[in-house]
C-alpha beads as a LAMMPS data file, in Angstrom:
LAMMPS data file: protein, C-alpha beads

480 atoms
479 bonds

1 atom types
1 bond types

-500.0 500.0 xlo xhi
-500.0 500.0 ylo yhi
-500.0 500.0 zlo zhi

Masses

1 110.0

Atoms # bond

1 1 1 32.077 -81.651 8.125
2 1 1 33.465 -78.166 9.424
3 1 1 33.014 -76.894 5.821
4 1 1 29.455 -77.817 5.581
5 1 1 28.743 -76.260 8.924
6 1 1 30.358 -73.097 7.804
7 1 1 28.480 -72.804 4.704
8 1 1 25.283 -73.528 6.492
9 1 1 26.032 -70.520 8.871
10 1 1 26.867 -68.197 5.831
11 1 1 23.690 -69.051 3.962
12 1 1 21.280 -67.290 6.172
13 1 1 23.430 -64.181 6.133
14 1 1 23.343 -64.167 2.274
15 1 1 19.670 -64.721 2.298
16 1 1 19.164 -61.710 4.648
17 1 1 21.409 -59.582 2.465
18 1 1 19.519 -60.295 -0.546
19 1 1 16.222 -59.541 1.131
20 1 1 17.507 -56.112 2.467
21 1 1 18.779 -55.341 -0.995
22 1 1 15.406 -55.948 -2.589
23 1 1 13.632 -53.875 0.214
24 1 1 15.953 -50.877 -0.433
25 1 1 15.472 -51.006 -4.192
26 1 1 11.784 -51.122 -3.749
27 1 1 11.934 -48.246 -1.425
28 1 1 13.860 -46.158 -3.834
29 1 1 11.644 -46.877 -6.673
30 1 1 8.648 -45.890 -4.486
31 1 1 10.354 -42.632 -3.371
32 1 1 11.102 -41.794 -7.027
33 1 1 7.587 -42.396 -8.066
34 1 1 6.395 -40.317 -5.286
35 1 1 8.565 -37.320 -6.111
36 1 1 8.208 -37.435 -9.808
37 1 1 4.665 -36.733 -11.091
38 1 1 3.326 -35.634 -14.496
39 1 1 1.707 -32.156 -14.301
40 1 1 -1.828 -32.207 -15.555
41 1 1 -2.184 -30.874 -19.146
42 1 1 -5.481 -29.120 -18.527
43 1 1 -4.616 -25.521 -18.092
44 1 1 -1.861 -22.875 -18.110
45 1 1 -2.426 -19.813 -16.076
46 1 1 -0.975 -16.584 -17.195
47 1 1 -0.487 -13.590 -14.942
48 1 1 0.377 -10.168 -16.417
49 1 1 2.607 -8.171 -14.148
50 1 1 3.115 -4.797 -15.726
51 1 1 4.429 -1.468 -14.266
52 1 1 5.828 -1.053 -10.863
53 1 1 5.488 -4.011 -8.494
54 1 1 3.890 -2.897 -5.387
55 1 1 1.487 -4.256 -2.693
56 1 1 -1.254 -4.638 -5.080
57 1 1 0.731 -6.686 -7.609
58 1 1 2.196 -8.951 -4.874
59 1 1 -1.213 -9.652 -3.500
60 1 1 -2.666 -10.572 -6.820
61 1 1 0.321 -12.877 -7.771
62 1 1 0.272 -14.570 -4.405
63 1 1 -3.401 -15.275 -4.486
64 1 1 -3.363 -16.287 -8.196
65 1 1 -0.576 -18.876 -7.504
66 1 1 -2.403 -20.497 -4.640
67 1 1 -5.505 -20.704 -6.492
68 1 1 -3.745 -22.209 -9.500
69 1 1 -2.068 -24.894 -7.221
70 1 1 -5.635 -25.641 -5.699
71 1 1 -7.280 -26.022 -9.130
72 1 1 -4.501 -28.262 -10.424
73 1 1 -3.128 -26.119 -13.085
74 1 1 -0.222 -27.326 -15.014
75 1 1 1.934 -24.269 -15.012
76 1 1 1.821 -20.685 -13.995
77 1 1 3.459 -18.160 -16.217
78 1 1 4.181 -14.568 -14.927
79 1 1 4.398 -12.318 -17.996
80 1 1 6.646 -9.588 -16.825
81 1 1 7.264 -5.949 -18.078
82 1 1 8.325 -3.980 -14.948
83 1 1 10.943 -1.324 -14.112
84 1 1 11.242 -2.728 -10.598
85 1 1 9.315 -2.135 -7.475
86 1 1 9.194 -2.306 -3.601
87 1 1 11.471 -4.793 -1.835
88 1 1 8.738 -5.983 0.419
89 1 1 6.411 -6.587 -2.406
90 1 1 9.155 -8.417 -4.418
91 1 1 10.023 -10.671 -1.593
92 1 1 6.381 -11.472 -1.171
93 1 1 6.184 -12.642 -4.586
94 1 1 9.344 -14.600 -4.325
95 1 1 8.222 -16.519 -1.170
96 1 1 4.984 -17.335 -3.056
97 1 1 7.074 -18.967 -5.938
98 1 1 9.456 -20.876 -3.598
99 1 1 6.569 -22.337 -1.836
100 1 1 4.476 -23.184 -4.868
101 1 1 3.790 -26.859 -5.682
102 1 1 2.877 -25.723 -9.182
103 1 1 5.674 -24.789 -11.499
104 1 1 6.066 -21.072 -12.085
105 1 1 7.679 -19.720 -15.154
106 1 1 8.740 -15.902 -15.500
107 1 1 8.404 -14.814 -19.173
108 1 1 9.827 -11.371 -19.904
109 1 1 7.427 -10.344 -22.722
110 1 1 6.172 -9.027 -25.133
111 1 1 9.081 -7.720 -27.172
112 1 1 10.298 -4.451 -25.922
113 1 1 9.601 -5.419 -22.213
114 1 1 12.088 -5.514 -19.407
115 1 1 12.530 -7.102 -16.039
116 1 1 14.611 -4.694 -14.260
117 1 1 15.447 -4.275 -10.570
118 1 1 12.953 -6.345 -8.565
119 1 1 11.949 -8.039 -11.908
120 1 1 15.375 -9.539 -12.212
121 1 1 14.974 -11.305 -8.652
122 1 1 11.655 -12.704 -9.582
123 1 1 12.969 -14.253 -12.831
124 1 1 15.866 -15.686 -10.946
125 1 1 13.550 -17.178 -8.320
126 1 1 11.127 -18.766 -10.926
127 1 1 11.419 -22.462 -11.787
128 1 1 11.705 -21.395 -15.417
129 1 1 13.242 -18.183 -16.688
130 1 1 12.329 -17.217 -20.265
131 1 1 12.488 -13.954 -22.259
132 1 1 11.202 -12.758 -25.649
133 1 1 13.437 -11.484 -28.250
134 1 1 14.020 -7.665 -27.905
135 1 1 13.613 -7.691 -24.032
136 1 1 16.183 -7.013 -21.267
137 1 1 16.987 -8.042 -17.826
138 1 1 19.180 -6.495 -14.927
139 1 1 19.970 -3.176 -13.378
140 1 1 19.119 -4.773 -9.989
141 1 1 20.967 -2.313 -7.781
142 1 1 18.792 -1.214 -4.703
143 1 1 17.492 2.247 -4.819
144 1 1 18.660 4.621 -2.197
145 1 1 16.081 5.088 0.638
146 1 1 15.228 8.653 1.309
147 1 1 13.892 11.692 -0.542
148 1 1 12.643 11.078 -4.070
149 1 1 15.289 11.376 -6.548
150 1 1 18.088 10.462 -3.966
151 1 1 20.691 8.112 -5.114
152 1 1 24.116 7.065 -3.946
153 1 1 26.678 9.630 -4.868
154 1 1 29.434 8.262 -7.144
155 1 1 32.913 8.292 -5.937
156 1 1 35.370 10.839 -7.229
157 1 1 37.200 9.810 -10.262
158 1 1 40.558 9.618 -8.478
159 1 1 39.183 7.177 -5.795
160 1 1 37.845 4.568 -8.366
161 1 1 39.916 1.527 -9.235
162 1 1 41.149 1.419 -12.911
163 1 1 39.510 -1.986 -13.373
164 1 1 35.959 -0.644 -12.189
165 1 1 33.366 -1.091 -14.739
166 1 1 31.436 1.987 -15.856
167 1 1 27.689 2.021 -14.737
168 1 1 24.844 2.533 -17.004
169 1 1 22.870 5.702 -17.800
170 1 1 20.596 5.393 -14.733
171 1 1 23.034 4.353 -11.975
172 1 1 26.170 5.814 -10.402
173 1 1 29.396 3.763 -10.909
174 1 1 31.615 2.633 -8.111
175 1 1 30.892 1.010 -4.849
176 1 1 28.205 2.453 -2.518
177 1 1 29.253 5.829 -0.814
178 1 1 27.600 5.253 2.500
179 1 1 27.226 2.576 5.128
180 1 1 23.423 2.242 4.771
181 1 1 23.593 1.823 0.901
182 1 1 26.614 -0.775 1.335
183 1 1 24.350 -2.815 3.679
184 1 1 21.451 -2.797 1.209
185 1 1 23.673 -3.682 -1.752
186 1 1 25.480 -6.641 0.135
187 1 1 21.886 -7.938 1.337
188 1 1 20.492 -7.775 -2.121
189 1 1 23.587 -9.473 -3.582
190 1 1 23.459 -12.316 -1.157
191 1 1 19.723 -12.700 -1.759
192 1 1 20.001 -13.043 -5.546
193 1 1 23.120 -15.151 -5.243
194 1 1 21.058 -17.624 -3.130
195 1 1 18.315 -17.683 -5.711
196 1 1 20.955 -18.258 -8.574
197 1 1 22.431 -21.234 -6.711
198 1 1 18.972 -22.618 -5.981
199 1 1 17.958 -22.543 -9.671
200 1 1 21.486 -23.346 -11.032
201 1 1 21.715 -20.007 -12.915
202 1 1 24.731 -17.727 -13.441
203 1 1 25.757 -16.547 -9.922
204 1 1 28.488 -14.069 -11.110
205 1 1 26.280 -12.172 -13.431
206 1 1 23.571 -12.109 -10.924
207 1 1 25.849 -10.413 -8.467
208 1 1 27.058 -7.968 -11.078
209 1 1 23.460 -7.026 -11.784
210 1 1 23.160 -5.990 -8.115
211 1 1 26.537 -4.450 -7.537
212 1 1 27.131 -2.891 -10.847
213 1 1 23.681 -2.473 -12.332
214 1 1 24.528 -4.826 -15.289
215 1 1 21.893 -5.399 -17.825
216 1 1 21.614 -8.173 -20.508
217 1 1 19.355 -8.571 -23.626
218 1 1 17.441 -11.884 -24.103
219 1 1 20.015 -13.499 -26.387
220 1 1 22.864 -12.278 -24.046
221 1 1 21.068 -13.560 -20.897
222 1 1 20.596 -16.935 -22.553
223 1 1 24.375 -17.113 -23.556
224 1 1 25.403 -16.085 -20.048
225 1 1 23.196 -18.675 -18.284
226 1 1 20.984 -16.169 -16.595
227 1 1 17.875 -17.559 -18.242
228 1 1 16.734 -20.879 -19.325
229 1 1 15.334 -20.225 -22.857
230 1 1 14.120 -17.627 -25.358
231 1 1 10.621 -17.908 -26.874
232 1 1 8.806 -15.455 -29.195
233 1 1 5.436 -16.018 -27.794
234 1 1 3.333 -18.082 -25.309
235 1 1 2.955 -21.069 -27.696
236 1 1 6.689 -21.398 -28.394
237 1 1 7.282 -21.150 -24.629
238 1 1 5.140 -24.000 -23.830
239 1 1 6.447 -26.034 -26.739
240 1 1 9.991 -25.658 -25.447
241 1 1 8.773 -26.486 -21.910
242 1 1 7.071 -29.816 -23.032
243 1 1 8.429 -32.819 -21.115
244 1 1 10.722 -30.737 -18.890
245 1 1 11.219 -31.804 -15.281
246 1 1 11.037 -29.153 -12.734
247 1 1 11.724 -29.419 -9.053
248 1 1 9.116 -27.685 -6.972
249 1 1 8.066 -27.404 -3.434
250 1 1 5.968 -30.657 -3.906
251 1 1 8.690 -32.545 -5.753
252 1 1 9.796 -33.183 -9.281
253 1 1 7.069 -32.246 -11.744
254 1 1 7.280 -33.443 -15.594
255 1 1 5.461 -30.847 -17.724
256 1 1 2.923 -31.931 -20.361
257 1 1 1.642 -28.918 -22.219
258 1 1 0.931 -30.108 -25.748
259 1 1 -2.836 -29.784 -25.467
260 1 1 -2.795 -27.128 -22.463
261 1 1 -5.319 -24.329 -22.643
262 1 1 -4.125 -20.893 -21.869
263 1 1 -6.124 -18.844 -19.332
264 1 1 -5.168 -15.184 -18.840
265 1 1 -6.210 -14.165 -15.248
266 1 1 -7.117 -10.641 -14.910
267 1 1 -6.809 -8.605 -11.571
268 1 1 -10.091 -8.661 -9.577
269 1 1 -11.791 -5.631 -7.777
270 1 1 -9.561 -6.066 -4.751
271 1 1 -6.399 -5.766 -6.760
272 1 1 -7.594 -2.694 -8.612
273 1 1 -8.716 -0.944 -5.240
274 1 1 -5.152 -1.834 -3.724
275 1 1 -3.557 -0.474 -6.795
276 1 1 -5.329 2.699 -6.512
277 1 1 -4.966 3.502 -2.751
278 1 1 -1.471 2.263 -2.453
279 1 1 -0.330 4.895 -4.875
280 1 1 1.503 7.325 -2.529
281 1 1 -0.195 10.314 -4.180
282 1 1 -3.732 8.863 -3.842
283 1 1 -2.854 7.917 -0.068
284 1 1 -1.711 11.418 0.619
285 1 1 -5.039 12.887 -0.865
286 1 1 -6.972 10.224 1.189
287 1 1 -5.154 11.520 4.303
288 1 1 -5.989 14.935 3.563
289 1 1 -9.648 14.455 2.755
290 1 1 -9.988 12.427 5.906
291 1 1 -8.560 15.236 8.052
292 1 1 -10.506 17.880 6.362
293 1 1 -13.756 16.006 6.644
294 1 1 -13.325 15.399 10.269
295 1 1 -12.376 18.920 10.931
296 1 1 -15.242 20.241 8.850
297 1 1 -17.736 17.970 10.795
298 1 1 -16.242 19.144 14.195
299 1 1 -16.198 22.869 13.255
300 1 1 -19.655 23.051 11.653
301 1 1 -21.823 20.015 12.864
302 1 1 -24.325 19.032 10.201
303 1 1 -25.748 15.787 8.873
304 1 1 -22.532 13.857 9.341
305 1 1 -21.714 13.296 5.753
306 1 1 -18.371 15.089 6.111
307 1 1 -17.468 13.143 9.149
308 1 1 -18.422 9.811 7.760
309 1 1 -16.697 10.522 4.486
310 1 1 -13.589 11.766 6.367
311 1 1 -13.431 8.743 8.535
312 1 1 -13.611 6.344 5.658
313 1 1 -10.779 8.314 3.797
314 1 1 -8.674 8.415 6.785
315 1 1 -9.009 4.703 7.444
316 1 1 -8.111 3.997 3.799
317 1 1 -5.141 6.225 4.024
318 1 1 -3.875 4.497 7.078
319 1 1 -4.267 1.060 5.530
320 1 1 -2.341 2.273 2.539
321 1 1 0.391 3.684 4.558
322 1 1 0.600 0.372 6.532
323 1 1 1.442 -1.484 3.215
324 1 1 3.744 1.270 2.045
325 1 1 7.363 2.126 3.201
326 1 1 6.214 5.084 5.122
327 1 1 8.783 7.444 6.958
328 1 1 6.885 8.252 10.232
329 1 1 8.941 11.444 10.711
330 1 1 7.384 12.653 7.387
331 1 1 3.910 11.694 8.693
332 1 1 4.448 13.676 11.795
333 1 1 5.722 16.635 9.937
334 1 1 2.686 16.436 7.639
335 1 1 0.094 16.311 10.508
336 1 1 2.117 19.246 12.134
337 1 1 1.849 21.406 9.231
338 1 1 -1.966 20.936 9.181
339 1 1 -2.107 21.860 12.699
340 1 1 0.037 24.947 12.340
341 1 1 -2.276 25.967 9.296
342 1 1 -5.320 25.321 11.516
343 1 1 -3.789 27.495 14.280
344 1 1 -3.030 30.336 11.870
345 1 1 -6.823 30.375 11.016
346 1 1 -8.017 30.328 14.587
347 1 1 -5.548 32.423 16.342
348 1 1 -4.648 35.965 15.671
349 1 1 -1.164 36.204 14.312
350 1 1 1.110 37.658 11.646
351 1 1 1.266 34.721 9.213
352 1 1 4.128 32.942 11.123
353 1 1 2.120 29.756 11.887
354 1 1 0.709 29.617 8.502
355 1 1 4.249 29.815 6.842
356 1 1 5.612 27.274 9.118
357 1 1 2.705 24.914 8.473
358 1 1 3.175 25.194 4.710
359 1 1 6.882 24.488 5.209
360 1 1 6.243 21.564 7.493
361 1 1 3.631 20.045 5.172
362 1 1 5.821 20.249 2.132
363 1 1 8.803 18.692 3.941
364 1 1 6.541 16.042 5.413
365 1 1 5.015 15.121 2.173
366 1 1 8.444 14.910 0.500
367 1 1 9.769 12.632 3.206
368 1 1 6.421 10.611 3.458
369 1 1 7.265 7.526 1.449
370 1 1 10.716 6.196 1.988
371 1 1 11.653 5.252 -1.725
372 1 1 12.298 6.707 -5.139
373 1 1 11.147 3.694 -7.034
374 1 1 9.481 5.169 -10.260
375 1 1 5.796 5.415 -9.687
376 1 1 6.069 5.299 -5.995
377 1 1 7.168 8.977 -5.373
378 1 1 5.130 12.037 -4.672
379 1 1 5.570 14.762 -7.146
380 1 1 6.811 17.979 -5.705
381 1 1 4.285 19.897 -7.729
382 1 1 1.429 17.886 -6.150
383 1 1 2.854 18.520 -2.675
384 1 1 3.198 22.349 -2.948
385 1 1 -0.338 22.496 -4.687
386 1 1 -1.868 20.471 -1.727
387 1 1 -0.156 22.724 0.821
388 1 1 -1.502 25.772 -0.753
389 1 1 -4.984 24.181 -1.085
390 1 1 -4.760 23.015 2.480
391 1 1 -3.991 26.651 3.667
392 1 1 -6.912 28.134 1.785
393 1 1 -9.300 25.400 2.595
394 1 1 -8.795 25.454 6.337
395 1 1 -8.453 29.381 6.567
396 1 1 -11.907 29.600 4.748
397 1 1 -13.631 26.869 7.032
398 1 1 -12.148 28.280 10.138
399 1 1 -13.315 31.849 9.272
400 1 1 -16.869 30.499 8.718
401 1 1 -16.743 28.651 11.985
402 1 1 -15.587 31.661 14.017
403 1 1 -18.278 33.783 12.421
404 1 1 -20.816 31.327 13.142
405 1 1 -19.745 31.295 16.875
406 1 1 -20.300 35.120 17.085
407 1 1 -23.762 34.962 15.742
408 1 1 -26.660 35.574 18.351
409 1 1 -28.488 32.468 19.641
410 1 1 -31.755 32.065 18.017
411 1 1 -33.176 28.909 19.728
412 1 1 -33.047 26.997 22.818
413 1 1 -32.729 28.040 26.489
414 1 1 -30.244 30.745 25.918
415 1 1 -32.512 32.381 23.322
416 1 1 -35.519 32.908 25.699
417 1 1 -33.594 35.219 28.072
418 1 1 -34.258 38.859 26.837
419 1 1 -37.181 37.938 24.785
420 1 1 -40.504 39.653 25.150
421 1 1 -44.157 38.449 25.120
422 1 1 -47.766 39.096 26.362
423 1 1 -49.519 37.758 29.340
424 1 1 -52.573 35.774 28.310
425 1 1 -53.694 34.474 31.731
426 1 1 -52.605 35.733 35.156
427 1 1 -53.152 34.925 38.849
428 1 1 -51.396 37.499 40.942
429 1 1 -47.610 36.886 40.396
430 1 1 -47.907 33.782 38.084
431 1 1 -49.727 33.058 34.872
432 1 1 -49.161 32.114 31.318
433 1 1 -47.582 34.309 28.612
434 1 1 -47.213 33.803 24.827
435 1 1 -43.385 33.994 23.935
436 1 1 -41.947 33.064 20.592
437 1 1 -45.267 31.827 19.476
438 1 1 -45.521 29.377 22.485
439 1 1 -47.289 29.436 25.744
440 1 1 -45.179 29.448 28.738
441 1 1 -45.607 29.270 32.434
442 1 1 -44.320 32.596 34.000
443 1 1 -43.535 33.938 37.329
444 1 1 -42.824 37.475 38.388
445 1 1 -41.976 39.547 41.493
446 1 1 -44.827 41.948 40.774
447 1 1 -48.588 41.132 40.207
448 1 1 -49.234 40.251 36.397
449 1 1 -52.344 41.078 34.470
450 1 1 -53.730 39.735 31.184
451 1 1 -52.463 41.813 28.258
452 1 1 -49.432 42.889 30.111
453 1 1 -45.970 43.052 28.132
454 1 1 -43.265 41.117 29.896
455 1 1 -39.621 40.404 29.313
456 1 1 -37.821 36.996 30.242
457 1 1 -35.023 37.728 32.829
458 1 1 -34.391 34.007 33.406
459 1 1 -35.311 30.320 33.336
460 1 1 -35.761 28.020 36.185
461 1 1 -36.815 24.338 35.363
462 1 1 -39.919 24.804 33.118
463 1 1 -40.987 28.312 34.517
464 1 1 -39.772 31.627 33.138
465 1 1 -38.962 34.534 35.288
466 1 1 -40.214 37.678 33.749
467 1 1 -40.658 41.522 34.664
468 1 1 -43.366 43.669 33.367
469 1 1 -42.589 46.236 30.715
470 1 1 -44.619 49.179 29.329
471 1 1 -46.800 48.359 26.400
472 1 1 -45.165 51.017 24.218
473 1 1 -41.738 49.487 24.576
474 1 1 -42.780 46.125 23.494
475 1 1 -40.896 44.964 20.300
476 1 1 -43.204 43.711 17.749
477 1 1 -40.498 41.424 16.413
478 1 1 -40.490 39.427 19.663
479 1 1 -44.265 39.312 20.601
480 1 1 -46.504 37.024 18.454

Bonds

1 1 1 2
2 1 2 3
3 1 3 4
4 1 4 5
5 1 5 6
6 1 6 7
7 1 7 8
8 1 8 9
9 1 9 10
10 1 10 11
11 1 11 12
12 1 12 13
13 1 13 14
14 1 14 15
15 1 15 16
16 1 16 17
17 1 17 18
18 1 18 19
19 1 19 20
20 1 20 21
21 1 21 22
22 1 22 23
23 1 23 24
24 1 24 25
25 1 25 26
26 1 26 27
27 1 27 28
28 1 28 29
29 1 29 30
30 1 30 31
31 1 31 32
32 1 32 33
33 1 33 34
34 1 34 35
35 1 35 36
36 1 36 37
37 1 37 38
38 1 38 39
39 1 39 40
40 1 40 41
41 1 41 42
42 1 42 43
43 1 43 44
44 1 44 45
45 1 45 46
46 1 46 47
47 1 47 48
48 1 48 49
49 1 49 50
50 1 50 51
51 1 51 52
52 1 52 53
53 1 53 54
54 1 54 55
55 1 55 56
56 1 56 57
57 1 57 58
58 1 58 59
59 1 59 60
60 1 60 61
61 1 61 62
62 1 62 63
63 1 63 64
64 1 64 65
65 1 65 66
66 1 66 67
67 1 67 68
68 1 68 69
69 1 69 70
70 1 70 71
71 1 71 72
72 1 72 73
73 1 73 74
74 1 74 75
75 1 75 76
76 1 76 77
77 1 77 78
78 1 78 79
79 1 79 80
80 1 80 81
81 1 81 82
82 1 82 83
83 1 83 84
84 1 84 85
85 1 85 86
86 1 86 87
87 1 87 88
88 1 88 89
89 1 89 90
90 1 90 91
91 1 91 92
92 1 92 93
93 1 93 94
94 1 94 95
95 1 95 96
96 1 96 97
97 1 97 98
98 1 98 99
99 1 99 100
100 1 100 101
101 1 101 102
102 1 102 103
103 1 103 104
104 1 104 105
105 1 105 106
106 1 106 107
107 1 107 108
108 1 108 109
109 1 109 110
110 1 110 111
111 1 111 112
112 1 112 113
113 1 113 114
114 1 114 115
115 1 115 116
116 1 116 117
117 1 117 118
118 1 118 119
119 1 119 120
120 1 120 121
121 1 121 122
122 1 122 123
123 1 123 124
124 1 124 125
125 1 125 126
126 1 126 127
127 1 127 128
128 1 128 129
129 1 129 130
130 1 130 131
131 1 131 132
132 1 132 133
133 1 133 134
134 1 134 135
135 1 135 136
136 1 136 137
137 1 137 138
138 1 138 139
139 1 139 140
140 1 140 141
141 1 141 142
142 1 142 143
143 1 143 144
144 1 144 145
145 1 145 146
146 1 146 147
147 1 147 148
148 1 148 149
149 1 149 150
150 1 150 151
151 1 151 152
152 1 152 153
153 1 153 154
154 1 154 155
155 1 155 156
156 1 156 157
157 1 157 158
158 1 158 159
159 1 159 160
160 1 160 161
161 1 161 162
162 1 162 163
163 1 163 164
164 1 164 165
165 1 165 166
166 1 166 167
167 1 167 168
168 1 168 169
169 1 169 170
170 1 170 171
171 1 171 172
172 1 172 173
173 1 173 174
174 1 174 175
175 1 175 176
176 1 176 177
177 1 177 178
178 1 178 179
179 1 179 180
180 1 180 181
181 1 181 182
182 1 182 183
183 1 183 184
184 1 184 185
185 1 185 186
186 1 186 187
187 1 187 188
188 1 188 189
189 1 189 190
190 1 190 191
191 1 191 192
192 1 192 193
193 1 193 194
194 1 194 195
195 1 195 196
196 1 196 197
197 1 197 198
198 1 198 199
199 1 199 200
200 1 200 201
201 1 201 202
202 1 202 203
203 1 203 204
204 1 204 205
205 1 205 206
206 1 206 207
207 1 207 208
208 1 208 209
209 1 209 210
210 1 210 211
211 1 211 212
212 1 212 213
213 1 213 214
214 1 214 215
215 1 215 216
216 1 216 217
217 1 217 218
218 1 218 219
219 1 219 220
220 1 220 221
221 1 221 222
222 1 222 223
223 1 223 224
224 1 224 225
225 1 225 226
226 1 226 227
227 1 227 228
228 1 228 229
229 1 229 230
230 1 230 231
231 1 231 232
232 1 232 233
233 1 233 234
234 1 234 235
235 1 235 236
236 1 236 237
237 1 237 238
238 1 238 239
239 1 239 240
240 1 240 241
241 1 241 242
242 1 242 243
243 1 243 244
244 1 244 245
245 1 245 246
246 1 246 247
247 1 247 248
248 1 248 249
249 1 249 250
250 1 250 251
251 1 251 252
252 1 252 253
253 1 253 254
254 1 254 255
255 1 255 256
256 1 256 257
257 1 257 258
258 1 258 259
259 1 259 260
260 1 260 261
261 1 261 262
262 1 262 263
263 1 263 264
264 1 264 265
265 1 265 266
266 1 266 267
267 1 267 268
268 1 268 269
269 1 269 270
270 1 270 271
271 1 271 272
272 1 272 273
273 1 273 274
274 1 274 275
275 1 275 276
276 1 276 277
277 1 277 278
278 1 278 279
279 1 279 280
280 1 280 281
281 1 281 282
282 1 282 283
283 1 283 284
284 1 284 285
285 1 285 286
286 1 286 287
287 1 287 288
288 1 288 289
289 1 289 290
290 1 290 291
291 1 291 292
292 1 292 293
293 1 293 294
294 1 294 295
295 1 295 296
296 1 296 297
297 1 297 298
298 1 298 299
299 1 299 300
300 1 300 301
301 1 301 302
302 1 302 303
303 1 303 304
304 1 304 305
305 1 305 306
306 1 306 307
307 1 307 308
308 1 308 309
309 1 309 310
310 1 310 311
311 1 311 312
312 1 312 313
313 1 313 314
314 1 314 315
315 1 315 316
316 1 316 317
317 1 317 318
318 1 318 319
319 1 319 320
320 1 320 321
321 1 321 322
322 1 322 323
323 1 323 324
324 1 324 325
325 1 325 326
326 1 326 327
327 1 327 328
328 1 328 329
329 1 329 330
330 1 330 331
331 1 331 332
332 1 332 333
333 1 333 334
334 1 334 335
335 1 335 336
336 1 336 337
337 1 337 338
338 1 338 339
339 1 339 340
340 1 340 341
341 1 341 342
342 1 342 343
343 1 343 344
344 1 344 345
345 1 345 346
346 1 346 347
347 1 347 348
348 1 348 349
349 1 349 350
350 1 350 351
351 1 351 352
352 1 352 353
353 1 353 354
354 1 354 355
355 1 355 356
356 1 356 357
357 1 357 358
358 1 358 359
359 1 359 360
360 1 360 361
361 1 361 362
362 1 362 363
363 1 363 364
364 1 364 365
365 1 365 366
366 1 366 367
367 1 367 368
368 1 368 369
369 1 369 370
370 1 370 371
371 1 371 372
372 1 372 373
373 1 373 374
374 1 374 375
375 1 375 376
376 1 376 377
377 1 377 378
378 1 378 379
379 1 379 380
380 1 380 381
381 1 381 382
382 1 382 383
383 1 383 384
384 1 384 385
385 1 385 386
386 1 386 387
387 1 387 388
388 1 388 389
389 1 389 390
390 1 390 391
391 1 391 392
392 1 392 393
393 1 393 394
394 1 394 395
395 1 395 396
396 1 396 397
397 1 397 398
398 1 398 399
399 1 399 400
400 1 400 401
401 1 401 402
402 1 402 403
403 1 403 404
404 1 404 405
405 1 405 406
406 1 406 407
407 1 407 408
408 1 408 409
409 1 409 410
410 1 410 411
411 1 411 412
412 1 412 413
413 1 413 414
414 1 414 415
415 1 415 416
416 1 416 417
417 1 417 418
418 1 418 419
419 1 419 420
420 1 420 421
421 1 421 422
422 1 422 423
423 1 423 424
424 1 424 425
425 1 425 426
426 1 426 427
427 1 427 428
428 1 428 429
429 1 429 430
430 1 430 431
431 1 431 432
432 1 432 433
433 1 433 434
434 1 434 435
435 1 435 436
436 1 436 437
437 1 437 438
438 1 438 439
439 1 439 440
440 1 440 441
441 1 441 442
442 1 442 443
443 1 443 444
444 1 444 445
445 1 445 446
446 1 446 447
447 1 447 448
448 1 448 449
449 1 449 450
450 1 450 451
451 1 451 452
452 1 452 453
453 1 453 454
454 1 454 455
455 1 455 456
456 1 456 457
457 1 457 458
458 1 458 459
459 1 459 460
460 1 460 461
461 1 461 462
462 1 462 463
463 1 463 464
464 1 464 465
465 1 465 466
466 1 466 467
467 1 467 468
468 1 468 469
469 1 469 470
470 1 470 471
471 1 471 472
472 1 472 473
473 1 473 474
474 1 474 475
475 1 475 476
476 1 476 477
477 1 477 478
478 1 478 479
479 1 479 480
């Protein structure tokens, strides 16, 4: 009897356990089905990123990835060929990749292309890392911030460790030589190490690429585990990705690319404009044109074209500098140089202000952009040429303005004083006179007569104060 009661008590517990097991299994299947989806096979979006990675490229890639996700594209391919770029632009692209629900593949192509510096970080951040034969990746050491051409100084040979690997042709060997560069290298190494761990790629080589500027060819990168595959062209890349499961921000996606159409997305007008104005040399020219336009408009007021054009150029320059890593000390020196050159033109001196202005201008333009990334520096020849042009331009404009100020007034209230005319109607000490071809009401301290020659001595409200002059002294050039 006791045994039967005990079995009866255990039976509900067993039933409850079986029900719970079934529920948990169903939930696991549902969750797996929710996180694993088949990518639509309709379209593969290809974005070409060539040259230096700057604000324009970052804006283009970010907007294109968002649009591809909204349109339900199966895959986004970044076709890379870059020597590197700005850190802020690189991180903007990486954030867009990490947040994308659509798989993103970086493809270093065509043959002969490279993904150096910032390109290495982007490859490591992508869901799929691929390279074409004959391409390279690496040399991701952060570039020193400062004057163009500056780089960390290599340590003396005696202070290097014997096991220290030699650097390549473009980078100094050994650890960074100053605290600022050391912080930059450590930060970049930690960043790429985190990306490598996230994507399951070679962590050791990624850190070497940052600390030692190491580089690899496509075959070496595949062997080292730095990339996922090597493909000769886009079709081979898609064939090798067929059926691959990729973990994105929206879950696990299985690619189905057999019949996918390839769409090359070209930069739109916004990207092209950003690409032009964010070139540091163009931004500097826009700044100068803006300052010159406003100065010319204020010095010699006209139809407002110079002022409007100058204001537009100045606003575009400020927008470009807001996107670029600008050194504000350099910008202040640049504006100081323009002010000193202007002062030399307006004030009598011995050339001290002008020489100081040219020196300040050259130094400011050299320090203006805080990077020596290829393509984002301001050539010294352009800086010196603009300094000399600025001096010549402002000197000429200022001389013309000063000369215009010393010319006699030929119109308005001031031009009437001293003018002569002829009385056409008089009544005692008041009447009407023709002066400058116009009829004016005049008053005098002496009686006036028609035909008298008068000279204006003052203006009070709408009346002219005049005195009589002998007819023979009347200047034909004033009377009409």
